[in-house]
BALOVO-604053 format. One record per residue (C-alpha): residue number from 1; residue in three letters; chain; x, y, z. Coordinates in steps of 0.2 Angstrom, whole numbers, plus 5000, padded with zeros to 4 digits. Example, Ala and Ser with C-alpha at 12.3 -4.5 7.8 and 13.67 -1.06 7.14 Angstrom:
BALOVO-604053
1/ala/A/5062/4978/5039
2/ser/A/5068/4995/5036
//
This chain:
BALOVO-604053
1/arg/A/4868/4826/5048
2/asp/A/4856/4836/5039
3/leu/A/4859/4855/5040
4/arg/A/4841/4858/5044
5/gln/A/4842/4853/5061
6/cys/A/4853/4866/5069
7/arg/A/4844/4872/5084
8/ser/A/4844/4889/5087
9/leu/A/4850/4894/5106
10/pro/A/4846/4905/5119
11/val/A/4851/4924/5120
12/his/A/4866/4926/5130
13/ser/A/4876/4909/5127
14/cys/A/4894/4907/5125
15/val/A/4894/4892/5115
16/ser/A/4908/4881/5107
17/his/A/4901/4878/5089
18/asp/A/4900/4867/5076
19/ile/A/4893/4868/5060
20/leu/A/4879/4852/5065
21/asn/A/4881/4853/5084
22/leu/A/4879/4867/5094
23/asn/A/4884/4865/5113
24/arg/A/4877/4875/5127
25/met/A/4891/4881/5136
26/glu/A/4891/4891/5155
27/glu/A/4889/4908/5153
28/arg/A/4906/4916/5161
29/ser/A/4912/4932/5164
30/pro/A/4923/4940/5151
31/thr/A/4942/4935/5153
32/ile/A/4959/4936/5141
33/asp/A/4971/4924/5142
34/leu/A/4987/4932/5144
35/asn/A/4995/4916/5133
36/glu/A/4983/4923/5117
37/gly/A/4988/4943/5118
38/phe/A/4986/4955/5133
39/ile/A/4975/4970/5140
40/ser/A/4980/4988/5133
41/asn/A/4978/5004/5145
42/arg/A/4964/5008/5132
43/val/A/4947/5006/5142
44/cys/A/4932/4994/5135
45/ile/A/4919/4999/5140
46/gly/A/4906/4985/5140
47/lys/A/4908/4967/5135
48/val/A/4912/4962/5116
49/gly/A/4897/4954/5108
50/val/A/4897/4943/5094
51/val/A/4878/4936/5084
52/tyr/A/4875/4925/5071
53/his/A/4864/4913/5068
54/pro/A/4867/4892/5061
55/lys/A/4853/4896/5049
56/met/A/4864/4907/5042
57/leu/A/4873/4891/5034
58/leu/A/4858/4886/5025
59/his/A/4860/4898/5012
60/gln/A/4871/4886/4999
61/thr/A/4871/4878/4983
62/asp/A/4880/4862/4974
63/lys/A/4880/4870/4960
64/leu/A/4897/4877/4951
65/asp/A/4899/4897/4949
66/pro/A/4895/4901/4931
67/gly/A/4910/4911/4927
68/asp/A/4923/4902/4933
69/lys/A/4917/4885/4936
70/ile/A/4922/4882/4951
71/pro/A/4913/4879/4966
72/his/A/4905/4896/4974
73/val/A/4918/4906/4986
74/glu/A/4902/4914/4996
75/asn/A/4897/4899/5004
76/pro/A/4895/4894/5024
77/lys/A/4913/4885/5025
78/arg/A/4920/4903/5029
79/leu/A/4905/4909/5045
80/gln/A/4912/4891/5050
81/ala/A/4931/4895/5048
82/ile/A/4930/4909/5058
83/val/A/4918/4902/5074
84/asp/A/4929/4886/5074
85/his/A/4944/4897/5073
86/leu/A/4939/4907/5085
87/asn/A/4933/4893/5097
88/val/A/4953/4886/5094
89/lys/A/4959/4902/5103
90/lys/A/4946/4902/5116
91/leu/A/4940/4920/5112
92/leu/A/4921/4918/5111
93/gln/A/4919/4911/5129
94/ser/A/4924/4930/5136
95/cys/A/4911/4936/5124
96/asp/A/4894/4937/5124
97/val/A/4887/4926/5110
98/val/A/4870/4929/5103
99/thr/A/4863/4913/5092
100/asp/A/4845/4913/5093
101/phe/A/4836/4929/5086
102/glu/A/4820/4929/5071
103/pro/A/4822/4934/5055
104/ala/A/4819/4954/5049
105/gly/A/4802/4960/5047
106/thr/A/4801/4970/5031
107/asp/A/4799/4987/5039
108/leu/A/4817/4985/5047
109/ile/A/4822/4981/5027
110/lys/A/4812/4995/5022
111/leu/A/4826/5008/5031
112/ala/A/4839/5004/5016
113/his/A/4827/4997/5003
114/ser/A/4812/5000/4991
115/ser/A/4795/4990/4994
116/glu/A/4798/4984/4977
117/tyr/A/4816/4977/4978
118/ile/A/4812/4968/4993
119/asp/A/4795/4961/4985
120/tyr/A/4807/4956/4971
121/val/A/4819/4946/4980
122/ser/A/4804/4937/4991
123/ser/A/4799/4931/4974
124/leu/A/4816/4924/4969
125/trp/A/4811/4907/4976
126/pro/A/4803/4897/4971
127/pro/A/4809/4894/4956
128/lys/A/4799/4889/4939
129/asp/A/4808/4874/4939
130/ser/A/4802/4865/4954
131/asn/A/4816/4855/4952
132/glu/A/4830/4866/4957
133/thr/A/4837/4863/4974
134/ser/A/4848/4882/4971
135/tyr/A/4850/4893/4955
136/tyr/A/4861/4910/4950
137/val/A/4854/4927/4947
138/gly/A/4872/4933/4939
139/asp/A/4883/4928/4949
140/thr/A/4873/4926/4964
141/tyr/A/4865/4911/4971
142/val/A/4846/4911/4977
143/asn/A/4841/4894/4989
144/ala/A/4825/4889/4999
145/tyr/A/4835/4899/5014
146/thr/A/4843/4913/5002
147/asp/A/4830/4927/5008
148/glu/A/4829/4920/5027
149/ala/A/4848/4921/5029
150/ala/A/4848/4939/5021
151/arg/A/4834/4945/5035
152/leu/A/4844/4935/5050
153/ser/A/4859/4946/5044
154/ile/A/4848/4961/5045
155/lys/A/4840/4956/5061
156/gly/A/4858/4952/5068
157/ala/A/4864/4969/5065
158/cys/A/4851/4979/5072
159/leu/A/4851/4968/5086
160/ala/A/4869/4972/5089
161/val/A/4864/4992/5085
162/asp/A/4851/4987/5100
163/arg/A/4864/4980/5113
164/leu/A/4879/4994/5110
165/his/A/4866/5005/5113
166/ala/A/4858/4997/5130
167/glu/A/4865/5004/5147
168/asp/A/4880/4994/5154
169/asp/A/4879/4981/5141
170/trp/A/4889/4976/5126
171/gly/A/4904/4990/5122
172/gln/A/4910/4984/5104
173/ala/A/4901/4970/5091
174/phe/A/4908/4958/5079
175/pro/A/4892/4951/5070
176/leu/A/4897/4937/5060
177/leu/A/4886/4937/5045
178/arg/A/4881/4931/5029
179/pro/A/4875/4934/5017
180/pro/A/4886/4950/5012
181/gly/A/4878/4965/5009
182/his/A/4887/4980/5001
183/his/A/4881/4976/4983
184/ala/A/4862/4971/4984
185/gly/A/4851/4982/4974
186/val/A/4862/4992/4964
187/asp/A/4854/4990/4946
188/gly/A/4839/4982/4957
189/ile/A/4843/4964/4956
190/val/A/4855/4953/4970
191/glu/A/4871/4954/4964
192/gly/A/4889/4953/4968
193/tyr/A/4882/4939/4981
194/cys/A/4872/4950/4992
195/ile/A/4854/4951/4995
196/tyr/A/4850/4966/5008
197/asn/A/4862/4981/5015
198/thr/A/4866/4975/5031
199/val/A/4875/4989/5034
200/ala/A/4864/5002/5027
201/val/A/4850/4994/5036
202/ala/A/4859/4996/5053
203/ala/A/4866/5014/5050
204/arg/A/4847/5022/5046
205/tyr/A/4843/5010/5062
206/ala/A/4854/5018/5072
207/gln/A/4847/5035/5067
208/thr/A/4827/5032/5066
209/arg/A/4831/5022/5084
210/tyr/A/4842/5028/5094
211/gly/A/4844/5046/5085
212/ala/A/4863/5043/5083
213/lys/A/4867/5060/5072
214/lys/A/4882/5055/5062
215/val/A/4887/5039/5057
216/leu/A/4904/5035/5050
217/ile/A/4903/5017/5037
218/leu/A/4921/5012/5034
219/asp/A/4923/5000/5021
220/trp/A/4939/4988/5019
221/asp/A/4931/4977/5007
222/val/A/4943/4975/4993
223/his/A/4928/4977/4981
224/his/A/4918/4995/4981
225/gly/A/4903/4996/4992
226/asp/A/4893/5002/4977
227/ser/A/4877/5001/4985
228/thr/A/4881/5008/5001
229/gln/A/4887/5023/4991
230/lys/A/4872/5023/4982
231/ile/A/4861/5023/4998
232/phe/A/4873/5037/5006
233/tyr/A/4877/5048/4992
234/asp/A/4868/5063/4995
235/asp/A/4867/5064/5013
236/pro/A/4879/5071/5025
237/ser/A/4872/5061/5040
238/val/A/4882/5047/5036
239/leu/A/4900/5047/5030
240/phe/A/4902/5033/5019
241/ala/A/4924/5032/5017
242/ser/A/4928/5013/5006
243/phe/A/4947/5006/5005
244/his/A/4945/4997/4986
245/arg/A/4952/4989/4970
246/tyr/A/4950/5000/4957
247/asp/A/4960/4997/4943
248/asn/A/4953/5013/4933
249/lys/A/4935/5003/4933
250/ala/A/4942/4987/4926
251/tyr/A/4940/4978/4943
252/tyr/A/4921/4974/4951
253/pro/A/4910/4982/4953
254/gln/A/4915/4990/4936
255/gln/A/4904/5003/4934
256/gly/A/4915/5019/4939
257/leu/A/4904/5020/4954
258/gly/A/4922/5019/4964
259/ala/A/4931/5031/4956
260/pro/A/4938/5045/4967
261/glu/A/4932/5061/4959
262/asn/A/4912/5052/4966
263/ile/A/4912/5061/4984
264/gly/A/4895/5063/4986
265/ala/A/4881/5074/4979
266/gly/A/4870/5089/4985
267/glu/A/4874/5092/5004
268/gly/A/4884/5074/5004
269/val/A/4897/5083/4994
270/gly/A/4912/5078/5003
271/tyr/A/4905/5063/5015
272/asn/A/4908/5050/5001
273/ile/A/4927/5045/5000
274/asn/A/4934/5034/4986
275/val/A/4952/5024/4991
276/ala/A/4953/5017/4974
277/trp/A/4969/5006/4970
278/asn/A/4973/5006/4953
279/thr/A/4984/4993/4952
280/glu/A/4980/4985/4935
281/lys/A/4997/4989/4928
282/ile/A/5007/4984/4943
283/pro/A/5018/4968/4938
284/ala/A/5010/4951/4947
285/gly/A/5018/4952/4964
286/asp/A/5031/4966/4965
287/tyr/A/5018/4981/4966
288/lys/A/5001/4976/4975
289/val/A/4994/4986/4989
290/gly/A/4995/4980/5006
291/thr/A/4994/4986/5022
292/glu/A/5008/5002/5021
293/glu/A/4997/5009/5008
294/tyr/A/4982/5008/5020
295/val/A/4990/5016/5033
296/phe/A/4996/5030/5024
297/ala/A/4978/5034/5017
298/phe/A/4971/5032/5034
299/glu/A/4981/5042/5044
300/arg/A/4984/5055/5029
301/val/A/4964/5056/5023
302/leu/A/4952/5045/5030
303/phe/A/4956/5046/5049
304/pro/A/4957/5067/5049
305/ile/A/4940/5070/5041
306/phe/A/4933/5056/5052
307/arg/A/4941/5065/5067
308/lys/A/4931/5083/5060
309/phe/A/4916/5071/5056
310/his/A/4914/5066/5073
311/pro/A/4904/5051/5073
312/asp/A/4892/5046/5085
313/phe/A/4891/5028/5081
314/val/A/4900/5018/5068
315/ile/A/4900/5001/5058
316/val/A/4912/4991/5048
317/ser/A/4910/4984/5031
318/ala/A/4922/4971/5036
319/gly/A/4926/4961/5019
320/phe/A/4942/4952/5023
321/asp/A/4945/4947/5003
322/ser/A/4955/4963/5005
323/ala/A/4968/4950/5015
324/glu/A/4984/4945/5009
325/gly/A/4981/4929/4999
326/asp/A/4964/4929/4995
327/pro/A/4959/4923/4978
328/leu/A/4947/4937/4973
329/gly/A/4954/4953/4981
330/glu/A/4974/4946/4974
331/ile/A/4981/4963/4988
332/asn/A/4990/4961/5004
333/leu/A/4982/4969/5018
334/asp/A/4986/4960/5034
335/val/A/4980/4955/5050
336/asp/A/4992/4970/5057
337/gly/A/4985/4981/5044
338/phe/A/4966/4974/5051
339/ala/A/4969/4976/5068
340/tyr/A/4978/4994/5066
341/leu/A/4960/5001/5054
342/thr/A/4952/4994/5071
343/arg/A/4962/4999/5084
344/arg/A/4962/5019/5077
345/leu/A/4944/5020/5074
346/phe/A/4944/5019/5095
347/glu/A/4951/5036/5095
348/leu/A/4935/5042/5088
349/tyr/A/4931/5052/5105
350/glu/A/4916/5038/5112
351/ala/A/4907/5033/5096
352/lys/A/4903/5014/5097
353/val/A/4910/5004/5085
354/leu/A/4901/4989/5074
355/val/A/4911/4977/5064
356/val/A/4899/4968/5053
357/leu/A/4907/4952/5040
358/glu/A/4907/4957/5021
359/gly/A/4917/4946/5010
360/gly/A/4932/4936/5012
361/tyr/A/4937/4919/5004
362/asn/A/4955/4913/5011
363/his/A/4945/4903/5025
364/asp/A/4962/4904/5033
365/asn/A/4968/4920/5029
366/leu/A/4948/4925/5033
367/ala/A/4946/4916/5051
368/lys/A/4963/4924/5056
369/cys/A/4960/4940/5051
370/ser/A/4944/4940/5061
371/glu/A/4953/4935/5075
372/ala/A/4966/4949/5075
373/val/A/4948/4963/5074
374/leu/A/4941/4953/5089
375/arg/A/4956/4954/5101
376/ile/A/4959/4971/5095
377/leu/A/4939/4975/5099
378/lys/A/4940/4965/5115
379/gly/A/4955/4976/5121
380/glu/A/4971/4969/5116
381/glu/A/4986/4983/5110
382/leu/A/4997/4979/5096
383/pro/A/5007/4970/5091
384/leu/A/4996/4956/5095
385/asn/A/5004/4938/5096
386/ser/A/4998/4936/5077
387/thr/A/5009/4949/5072
388/lys/A/5020/4950/5056
389/asn/A/5028/4966/5060
390/gly/A/5029/4966/5080
391/leu/A/5024/4985/5078
392/asn/A/5014/4994/5089
393/trp/A/5001/5006/5080
394/leu/A/5009/5022/5081
395/arg/A/5028/5015/5076
396/met/A/5018/5008/5060
397/lys/A/5010/5025/5057
398/gln/A/5027/5033/5059
399/glu/A/5036/5019/5049
400/cys/A/5025/5016/5035
401/lys/A/5032/5013/5018
402/pro/A/5017/5015/5003
403/asn/A/5021/5011/4985
404/glu/A/5018/5023/4971
405/val/A/4999/5017/4970
406/gly/A/4997/5020/4989
407/ile/A/5004/5037/4987
408/gln/A/4996/5042/4969
409/ala/A/4979/5036/4975
410/thr/A/4979/5045/4993
411/lys/A/4986/5062/4984
412/lys/A/4972/5062/4974
413/leu/A/4961/5062/4988
414/val/A/4970/5074/4997
415/glu/A/4966/5086/4980
416/leu/A/4948/5084/4977
417/leu/A/4944/5083/4997
418/thr/A/4955/5097/5003
419/pro/A/4941/5113/4999
420/ile/A/4929/5104/5007
421/trp/A/4939/5097/5022
422/pro/A/4953/5111/5026
423/thr/A/4959/5099/5039
424/leu/A/4967/5091/5025
425/ala/A/4983/5105/5024
426/ser/A/4987/5107/5044
427/lys/A/5006/5107/5045
428/glu/A/5003/5092/5055
429/leu/A/4998/5082/5040
430/leu/A/5009/5090/5030
431/arg/A/5023/5087/5040
432/tyr/A/5018/5069/5041
433/glu/A/5016/5067/5022
434/ala/A/5035/5072/5019
435/ser/A/5039/5061/5035
436/val/A/5031/5045/5026
437/leu/A/5038/5052/5010
438/glu/A/5056/5054/5017
439/asn/A/5051/5035/5024
440/val/A/5049/5027/5004
441/gly/A/5064/5037/4996
442/gln/A/5057/5047/4986
443/lys/A/5068/5062/4992
444/ser/A/5081/5055/4997
445/gln/A/5086/5037/4989
446/leu/A/5078/5038/4974
447/leu/A/5094/5038/4959
448/gly/A/5088/5052/4949
449/thr/A/5084/5063/4964
450/ile/A/5102/5063/4966
451/ala/A/5107/5064/4950
452/ser/A/5095/5079/4946
453/gly/A/5085/5086/4961
454/his/A/5068/5082/4953
455/glu/A/5057/5074/4965
456/gly/A/5042/5066/4957
457/thr/A/5051/5061/4943
458/phe/A/5055/5047/4947
459/leu/A/5045/5031/4951
460/ile/A/5053/5014/4960
461/arg/A/5044/4996/4954
462/gly/A/5054/4982/4961
463/glu/A/5067/4976/4948
464/asn/A/5064/4993/4937
465/ile/A/5064/5013/4942
466/leu/A/5053/5024/4930
467/lys/A/5060/5040/4926
468/val/A/5048/5053/4918
469/pro/A/5063/5058/4902
470/lys/A/5066/5077/4894
471/arg/A/5063/5075/4876
472/pro/A/5082/5072/4870
473/glu/A/5086/5058/4885
474/leu/A/5070/5050/4877
475/glu/A/5076/5053/4859
476/phe/A/5094/5043/4865
477/tyr/A/5085/5028/4873
478/arg/A/5075/5026/4856
479/asp/A/5092/5025/4849
480/leu/A/5100/5015/4860
481/ala/A/5086/4999/4855
482/asn/A/5086/5004/4838
483/pro/A/5098/4990/4828
484/gln/A/5098/5002/4812
485/ser/A/5106/5015/4822
486/lys/A/5120/5025/4817
487/tyr/A/5127/5022/4833
488/ala/A/5123/5005/4832
489/gly/A/5139/5000/4836
490/glu/A/5148/5008/4849
491/asn/A/5130/5008/4858
492/ala/A/5131/4989/4859
493/thr/A/5147/4993/4870
494/leu/A/5138/5006/4879
495/lys/A/5124/4995/4886
496/asp/A/5134/4986/4898
497/leu/A/5141/5004/4905
498/ile/A/5123/5010/4906
499/pro/A/5107/5005/4919
500/lys/A/5099/4994/4908
501/phe/A/5084/4999/4896
502/lys/A/5070/4990/4897
503/gly/A/5055/5001/4885
504/glu/A/5045/5014/4889
505/glu/A/5025/5014/4900
506/thr/A/5011/5024/4900
507/phe/A/5008/5026/4921
508/asn/A/4996/5038/4931
509/gly/A/4995/5050/4914
510/lys/A/5014/5053/4913
511/asn/A/5026/5044/4900
512/tyr/A/5039/5036/4907
513/ile/A/5057/5028/4902
514/val/A/5060/5008/4912
515/leu/A/5076/5007/4918
516/gln/A/5085/4993/4927
517/asn/A/5084/5000/4945
518/leu/A/5103/4999/4952
519/leu/A/5095/4999/4971
520/arg/A/5089/4983/4969
521/gly/A/5097/4970/4982
522/leu/A/5107/4982/4991
523/glu/A/5093/4991/4999
524/lys/A/5105/4996/5013
525/gly/A/5117/5003/5002
526/ser/A/5124/5019/5001
527/ile/A/5126/5031/4989
528/val/A/5138/5047/4978
529/asp/A/5135/5055/4961
530/phe/A/5148/5060/4953
531/lys/A/5142/5073/4939
532/leu/A/5155/5073/4926
533/gly/A/5163/5090/4917
534/lys/A/5170/5105/4920
535/leu/A/5160/5111/4906
536/thr/A/5141/5105/4911
537/tyr/A/5133/5115/4895
538/phe/A/5133/5117/4875
539/ala/A/5142/5131/4867
540/asp/A/5126/5138/4862
541/ser/A/5116/5137/4876
542/arg/A/5104/5150/4883
543/pro/A/5118/5163/4891
544/glu/A/5108/5163/4908
545/lys/A/5111/5143/4909
546/ile/A/5131/5145/4903
547/ala/A/5130/5158/4919
548/arg/A/5123/5148/4931
549/gln/A/5133/5133/4928
550/ile/A/5149/5142/4927
551/lys/A/5144/5149/4944
552/lys/A/5140/5128/4949
553/ala/A/5159/5125/4944
554/asn/A/5167/5138/4954
555/lys/A/5158/5135/4968
556/ser/A/5161/5114/4967
557/thr/A/5177/5106/4962
558/ser/A/5170/5103/4946
559/ser/A/5179/5119/4939
560/lys/A/5197/5111/4947
561/leu/A/5194/5092/4947
562/gly/A/5184/5090/4932
563/phe/A/5170/5082/4942
564/arg/A/5160/5086/4957
565/ile/A/5149/5076/4970
566/ser/A/5131/5079/4968
567/gly/A/5123/5068/4979
568/phe/A/5129/5060/4993
569/ile/A/5120/5045/5008
570/leu/A/5131/5038/5017
571/lys/A/5121/5023/5029
572/asp/A/5125/5012/5046
573/gly/A/5123/4996/5048
574/glu/A/5106/4993/5049
575/gly/A/5102/5004/5033
576/lys/A/5099/5020/5038
577/ile/A/5104/5036/5033
578/ser/A/5117/5041/5044
579/lys/A/5123/5057/5034
580/arg/A/5116/5066/5019
581/leu/A/5122/5080/5008
582/leu/A/5110/5087/4994
583/arg/A/5113/5102/4980
584/ser/A/5119/5115/4988
585/asp/A/5123/5107/5005
586/val/A/5139/5099/4994
587/tyr/A/5145/5116/4989
588/ser/A/5149/5118/5008
589/cys/A/5156/5103/5013
590/val/A/5165/5095/4997
591/asn/A/5182/5104/4989
592/glu/A/5196/5096/4982
593/tyr/A/5205/5094/4997
594/asn/A/5194/5084/5008
595/ile/A/5184/5076/4991
596/asp/A/5196/5059/4994
597/gly/A/5191/5059/5012
598/trp/A/5170/5060/5006
599/ile/A/5175/5044/4995
600/arg/A/5183/5036/5009
601/arg/A/5166/5035/5018
602/ile/A/5156/5029/5003
603/leu/A/5169/5013/5004
604/leu/A/5167/5011/5019
605/ser/A/5148/5011/5023
606/asn/A/5137/5003/5034
607/asp/A/5151/5004/5048
608/ala/A/5163/4995/5038
609/thr/A/5179/4994/5048
610/ala/A/5191/4990/5032
611/ile/A/5187/4994/5013
612/asn/A/5183/4980/5004
613/pro/A/5198/4976/4991
614/glu/A/5187/4968/4978
615/ile/A/5174/4979/4976
616/leu/A/5188/4995/4975
617/val/A/5194/4983/4960
618/gly/A/5178/4982/4951
619/ile/A/5176/5001/4953
620/ile/A/5192/5004/4946
621/asn/A/5189/4991/4932
622/tyr/A/5174/4998/4926
623/leu/A/5180/5017/4926
624/gln/A/5194/5009/4916
625/arg/A/5181/5002/4904
626/leu/A/5172/5016/4904
627/ile/A/5186/5029/4899
628/tyr/A/5190/5016/4886
629/trp/A/5175/5015/4878
630/phe/A/5175/5037/4877
631/glu/A/5195/5036/4869
632/asn/A/5191/5022/4857
633/ala/A/5172/5021/4852
634/asn/A/5161/5035/4857
635/thr/A/5157/5051/4843
636/arg/A/5146/5061/4854
637/gln/A/5147/5074/4867
638/phe/A/5140/5069/4883
639/ile/A/5134/5084/4896
640/cys/A/5129/5084/4913
641/thr/A/5130/5066/4914
642/ser/A/5135/5058/4931
643/ile/A/5142/5041/4939
644/cys/A/5131/5033/4951
645/leu/A/5139/5022/4962
646/ile/A/5130/5012/4977
647/ile/A/5140/5002/4989
648/asp/A/5133/4990/5000
649/asn/A/5144/4981/5013
650/thr/A/5132/4971/5021
651/val/A/5132/4961/5007
652/lys/A/5149/4967/5001
653/lys/A/5141/4973/4984
654/phe/A/5142/4987/4974
655/arg/A/5136/4994/4957
656/ile/A/5143/5008/4945
657/ala/A/5136/5014/4931
658/leu/A/5134/5030/4919
659/leu/A/5117/5041/4921
660/asp/A/5109/5056/4913
661/phe/A/5108/5056/4895
662/ala/A/5097/5073/4892
663/tyr/A/5113/5080/4885
664/val/A/5120/5071/4869
665/arg/A/5125/5075/4854
666/pro/A/5137/5072/4840
667/leu/A/5154/5079/4845
668/pro/A/5158/5098/4837
669/ala/A/5166/5101/4821
670/gly/A/5184/5095/4822
671/glu/A/5182/5086/4838
672/ala/A/5186/5067/4837
673/arg/A/5185/5065/4857
674/asp/A/5175/5071/4871
675/thr/A/5187/5078/4880
676/asn/A/5179/5085/4894
677/thr/A/5170/5068/4899
678/ile/A/5185/5059/4897
679/glu/A/5195/5071/4907
680/ala/A/5184/5071/4921
681/leu/A/5184/5051/4920
682/his/A/5203/5050/4922
683/ser/A/5202/5064/4935
684/leu/A/5188/5049/4947
685/leu/A/5198/5036/4942
686/his/A/5215/5044/4950
687/tyr/A/5207/5047/4966
688/phe/A/5199/5026/4969
689/ile/A/5221/5022/4961
690/asp/A/5227/5034/4976
691/ile/A/5216/5026/4988
692/gln/A/5218/5006/4982
693/lys/A/5238/5011/4984
694/val/A/5235/5019/5002
695/glu/A/5227/5003/5006
696/ser/A/5240/4989/5001
697/glu/A/5253/4999/5007
698/phe/A/5243/5000/5023
699/lys/A/5242/4981/5021
700/phe/A/5258/4981/5017
701/met/A/5264/4989/5034
702/arg/A/5252/4980/5043
703/arg/A/5260/4962/5038
704/gln/A/5278/4970/5043
705/val/A/5272/4974/5060
706/thr/A/5264/4958/5063
707/met/A/5278/4947/5059
708/gly/A/5289/4958/5067
//
């Protein structure tokens, strides 16, 4: 059938929607299907309104995208996918659906756009070539229905504003509108698939018609809302916050407007917030931004500012191209993430919430994420039935584990915005940040933190761990990779005894060495770090350093045993930390009389009932190989090196490696071996062999008892 035969429906119709055939249904009272979700204790005042118009479907093209040479992703099927899905889920029947209204007049559009721009849009059709059914202006197509569809979007959003402000009418609204709008007119042209900035007009309309003094616009589209930012950049009455992929200007719209440093101008300083994800150096599939990162940035920066701003009206630029699986966004915000962000907006006092569709080009995920948002608007609570993580919003907040991209983006905003919004320095938020970093493991589970105590010098990235090295350690690894090194022969064997060195990398302004992540695949593993040597300083070290190291050796087991435990993390059967010793804790808890007990505890980690003999044999074999290398191949002196041992009894695996090479030199004159390290290794090996003997004897005795 011809799309142009679509007919409009009367206001307030509840409908079963088909792209070609819209059949009116009987108006009903709002209901919730208990099989689809449940009502929360949160009170939702009024109905939920859904707005769209069939003529929005007529904005289309059959011409391929000029850049990608594929059918254009912003097409009528997007809107149809949402409507069809919501009908299948029987959600629209309990909403107040409006599909019959007139396009916006020019005076309404002038709230956000100049007369010149409006005239320019009107002039785009008809084209110079009268035979064209559509054509492209850059990345954005136009046809005979483009201007009308865009004006219908404007009117649909403003109609929702009217209904939200009417007494005893809508409580929340979700206009399903296209074309999108948050890139419109930045350079005086249609771009980014956008014609008019629907959200900007709606914000100004709420202010001019209903006296809203403070409007919050949250844009979670994967692309920066550059048009919205430009319109409100110096206006403190509109707080604009955008989550977007940035990639240091490399990601669309590529003008740098989405930089975190762009915080507003004049009286609007501090009222423009860009949560900019820099993912350009992240290996594909390894370190994408997703729900954890959004939750952390929202709770650490955005939500505290939103509460201080105290908006009268809240608008969401709801782009679902930030959803996992989107062909343009390529990041991983899931249905739980969209539901979470929507849910938290209800904590902003009595503000009305208007969610306006922007982008989103994976039709299946677009529909499912729209469903999640609508369910929250209707009063359902997390976890929804469609949830992936099964958590309520409070647990999502408390248990989030953002990756380094999320942490760095959030910390940057804290640095920029705290002088303007002092609430970001509150004790409550600092405690929250600390708890999240604890979740991530930046303070307790990074290998290097245990070994050196220097938080912030290590990053975990999938199979790799990145370390900011001291200069001598950087030279050690460069020499390790140099086939012409005078140590090439001994290095060839050493490479099998240490984490694999994968090169160097610069990230966020810091230079890192890239090493094998020993924790990969052993995430529930317990970790112990053994610092090797009675002497942990060079003879020509500064006197104050020598005094400090001697004090450490005397306080610990180093002076007596030749090694000490410098870090200890024990995990239970679920992989949760049950015991931790770091830094000075070790000195008061571990001595030469009980150190064997601490080693046993690591071997029995994850609530194991017996020591795994294969793991024990593997550890002993490694230590024997390392001793052989030091005694027969090595020609250097190693100071302050460590043995890191990770045991994950849940998967019956372990890893062990020599770490920390910031203090490596040629052997002093007259010395043939690194006796300080060799003696430490023999002492450590002795403890594991003793444990093996005890285990063997116990096993023998148990067998005898059984036979008897």
